[in-house]
N, C-alpha and C positions, 0 to 999 in steps of 0.2 A: 506494499500501500505508500501513497507517494506521501513523502509528507512537507505541508506549506509553510512555511513564515513568514513573520514578518515583520518587520522588525522596524522601528523609527526611533530616527541619530535627530537631538535636537543640538546642532550644533550655538559654541558660543561665537558671536557676532564678528569680533574677532579674530576665527578662526574658519572661517565658514570658507574661506577657500580654497586654504591647503583638505580639508574634508572633504570640500569636492572634489577635487585632484586626487586626493586616495578613490574614494568612490568610483572613479572614473575607470580604476584598471579594476575595480573585482569580476565587472561583468563577464569581461573578454576570459574573465584569466578562470572564473571558475565556471564557465561553459565546457570551457573543454575537461574540467571535469566525467567521467562515465557516467556517476550518478544524478552530475547537475542537467533538468529539465529544464527552469527555465529559470532565471535572474533580471529583474529589473527594477532598476533604482528610481527614482521617482523624489521633485523640489516639490512641496510642499504653494501654493499658489498662492494663498494667506501670509508665509510668513515664508520666508525666502530661509533661512537657517533653516529650516524643517525639511529633512530630509526620510524616505521609504523605500525601503529594502524589501521587495514582493519574490520570494525565492521556491522551486520546488525542485522536491527529490525524492528521489525516485527512494529511497530509504534513510531511514532513522541512525544507520553503518554508513552512508557516502551521504548524509551530514552530519557525523564527527569526522569522516577521514579529511570532508574540504575544513573544517575549522582545525585541523592541524596542521594543513597549508601553509608556508614561507608569510608567502602573503596574507593568508587571513590575520597567523599573528599580526603580526605587523598593521595588517590596520588597527587592528584591539588594542593592541598596544598602543598607538596612536591621537584613539580613538577617545583614553583615559583622559587625554589633555587638553582635548580639541572641543566635549563635547560641553553643553553647561551645567546637563541632567541625564541622571542614570539612563539607555536604550530602553526602552524598552521592545520584549521580544517576547514572539511569542509565535508555539506548531499549533499546528491541525492538520484536522485532513479535513476531504474534501467530503461536506454531506451526500448520500445520491441518489438519486432517482427522489428526489424531492416534488411532492406536490401542488399545485393551487387548489384550493375548490374556493368555487361562489358562493359565495347567500345570496 
């Protein structure tokens, strides 16, 4: 079963460019991993210091492997100094076969 990950990163305004530069590299490198199905990075329209990462991995083991990669560790190391608040990380599964009922 695929693992979906949503990460919200809030940069310190003085370090927004540094975080943005680090985030440019992540999708390209991550998508080379066998377990990576999708990896997108978005910037909030309402707050230019907020970035949202939407990821899909083939398995939890694949995500764990990703987190051990040098570029993932480098990002995490810099993120601690550049973010304004702790990042929000949510691992989730896709709800399948949802039906909409009309009343």
